[in-house]
C-alpha positions in Angstrom: 155.5 151.6 118.8 154.2 155.1 118.6 150.8 154.7 120.3 149.5 158.3 120.1 150.5 158.6 116.5 148.9 155.3 115.7 145.6 156.3 117.2 145.6 159.7 115.5 146.5 158.1 112.2 143.7 155.5 112.6 141.2 158.2 113.4 142.2 160.5 110.5 142.4 157.6 108.1 138.9 156.4 109.2 137.4 159.8 108.7 138.9 160.0 105.2 137.6 156.5 104.4 134.1 157.2 105.7 134.0 160.5 103.9 135.1 159.0 100.5 132.6 156.1 100.7 129.9 158.4 102.0 130.4 160.9 99.2 130.2 158.1 96.6 127.0 156.7 98.1 125.4 160.2 98.0 126.5 160.8 94.4 125.3 157.4 93.2 122.1 157.5 95.5 122.9 154.0 96.8 122.5 152.4 100.2 126.2 151.7 100.8 126.9 154.0 103.7 129.5 152.1 105.7 128.5 153.8 109.0 124.8 153.1 108.4 125.6 149.4 107.8 127.7 149.1 110.9 125.2 151.0 113.0 122.3 148.8 111.7 124.3 145.7 112.6 125.2 147.0 116.1 122.0 148.7 117.1 119.4 147.5 114.6 118.5 151.1 113.8 119.0 153.2 110.7 118.4 156.6 112.2 121.0 159.2 113.3 121.8 157.3 116.5 122.4 154.1 114.5 124.7 156.0 112.1 126.7 157.5 115.1 127.1 154.1 116.6 128.3 152.8 113.2 130.7 155.7 113.0 132.1 154.8 116.5 132.5 151.2 115.3 134.3 152.4 112.2 136.6 154.5 114.4 137.5 151.5 116.5 138.1 149.3 113.4 140.3 152.1 111.9 142.4 152.4 115.1 142.8 148.6 115.2 143.8 148.6 111.6 146.3 151.4 112.2 147.9 149.3 115.0 148.3 146.4 112.5 150.0 148.9 110.1 152.2 150.2 112.9 153.3 146.7 113.9 154.3 146.1 110.3 156.1 149.4 110.2 158.0 148.7 113.4 158.9 145.0 113.1 158.6 144.0 109.4 159.6 146.9 107.2 161.3 149.0 109.9 160.2 152.2 108.0 157.0 154.0 107.3 155.7 156.3 104.6 153.1 156.8 102.0 154.4 154.1 99.6 154.6 151.4 102.4 151.2 152.6 103.6 149.8 152.0 100.1 151.5 148.6 99.8 150.0 147.5 103.1 146.6 148.9 102.1 146.2 146.5 99.2 145.8 143.4 101.3 143.9 145.4 103.9 141.5 146.5 101.1 141.0 142.9 99.9 140.3 141.6 103.4 137.9 144.4 104.1 136.2 144.1 100.8 135.6 140.4 101.2 134.5 140.9 104.9 131.8 143.3 103.8 130.4 140.5 101.7 130.0 138.3 104.8 127.8 140.8 106.6 124.6 139.1 107.7 121.9 139.9 105.1 119.1 139.0 107.5 120.1 141.6 110.0 120.5 144.3 107.4 117.1 143.5 105.8 115.5 143.5 109.2 116.9 147.0 109.7 115.6 148.2 106.4 118.9 148.1 104.5 119.9 145.9 101.6 123.0 143.7 101.6 125.9 145.4 99.7 127.9 142.4 98.8 131.7 142.0 98.6 133.4 145.3 97.9 130.0 147.0 98.0 129.3 145.5 94.5 125.5 145.8 94.9 125.8 149.5 95.7 127.1 150.3 92.2 130.3 150.9 90.4 131.1 154.3 91.9 130.9 152.9 95.4 133.2 150.0 94.5 135.7 152.4 93.1 135.3 154.6 96.2 135.7 151.6 98.5 139.0 150.7 96.9 140.3 154.3 96.8 139.2 154.9 100.4 141.2 152.0 101.7 144.2 153.0 99.6 143.8 156.5 101.1 143.6 155.0 104.6 147.0 153.3 104.0 148.5 156.5 102.6 147.3 158.5 105.6 148.5 156.0 108.2 151.8 155.6 106.5 152.4 159.3 106.3 151.1 160.2 109.8 152.9 157.4 111.6 156.3 158.9 111.1 159.7 157.3 111.8 159.4 153.9 113.5 161.3 153.4 116.8 162.8 150.1 115.5 164.7 151.3 112.4 167.1 149.3 110.4 170.5 149.8 112.0 173.1 151.4 109.8 175.7 149.1 108.4 178.3 151.8 107.6 178.3 150.7 104.0 176.8 152.8 101.3 174.9 151.2 98.5 177.3 152.4 95.9 180.4 150.9 97.5 182.3 148.4 95.4 182.6 144.9 97.0 185.6 144.0 94.8 188.0 146.1 96.8 
């Protein structure tokens, strides 16, 4: 496994994801900032320090997700790329979207934030679209930046156009 590339891909993918969702929350004037939510859960604060703590949490989650992608690239598909990254991003997005719906509402309300629901549904349509697009972008970034896996499919010596009848 390419550890350094995986960490870099997770960090870059996380920054892209946070930026897309953050932009959507600013445009729609909603309270669906993913770093603010994570920071409020971890620190109980909604100020700058809470947001930074939430950003660190998101970076850690992004790197862990990138390691899951890398494991799939290395031992399941034995190749990586933008298309495979997008394909893996679909179940990742579903799991992440449902997980956000399970955030404890009491802790968020105590911190001054409203619960956002699954896929950020209570934050508005633009944020839901941004959430989906951000996770697809994460998969594309990780698939692209990971590069060639170390455990590639061994060549068989046969081309795909060869005739088996001969």
